[in-house]
Phi, psi and omega in degrees: 000314181299320179297317179298318180296317179297320181295314181298317181295329183267010178066044179097356178236130176290176179307146180092355176077004179276130181298146177291154180234097183303325180294315178296323178296322178297312180299316181296322179295318178294320178298320180292314186280330182223074181308138180092349178291130179291120184240003184298334180286337186302316181298331180271302187295315180296319178296319179297315179298317180294318177297317179301318179295313180298312179296318179297314179298317180294318179298318178298323178294315179300315182292324178299318177296328180275351179078027181230142176266164185301315182296320179293317178299320179300313179299310181297322180294318178300315178294317181296319181289344181287345181084168182299141009271021178059047182230133176219155173287158178298326178297317180292324176299315179300317180295314182287330179273346180063044179227167182285165178299322179297319178294321177299313181302316179296315181297315182295316180300315180296314181293326178293318177300328181273001178076020183268336178220164174230139178256146176199156177291146179290143180296124179079357179222078187298339180275351179264129179260130175250151181235132182239138176290129177276172177300318178297316178299320178298315179297318180296312183293321179299313182290320186286317180300319178301316180298315182294310185291324175296318180295315181292326175297317178300318180294335181262003182298344178291345177255131176298154182308320180292327177290321177299317179296319179296316179296319177303314180296316180297315180296321177299316180298313180297314181301311181297321180293316180295318177302315180297314182296327181270349183065035186219105181261009177288144173241136176228171175286152181305129178085356178256155175270000000 
């Protein structure tokens, strides 16, 4: 209560001018209420979840202004990064996008209706479906990726380049270790199975 009162009186900053840290407050509350409870993960996991939400929400706003949804951009980006002729099988799209075959099918159908991709049987493998980026799809992904990546770079400008590199390495290490511990190397978008 005293901390809340100090924060309100200080306009979001407790006494001493140091900004409040809700994540640290959560850990301190658990320590107070349940002494001995391990709370060291809270500063990392809660911050990662909050950042994922903030980055996800911001990306959706950027994409909404560009008239593209997240799933479509993901599909177009996977095809664009594959290099010319910007064609992949639906199975490979699923692997690279880290989504199910059903999700690939839905994304491809929607993008095909919008003229962003074209589907066709693979040459010599009639049961394999390939998806190719159209000229319109190429134009959309080129313009949209620039908007997204410039915005995310702007959001991370508070960290010096060497700190960004250090954070990238640390996050990679944590991700690989957690994947190993869970026996699960699948990656999905936040909130998806």
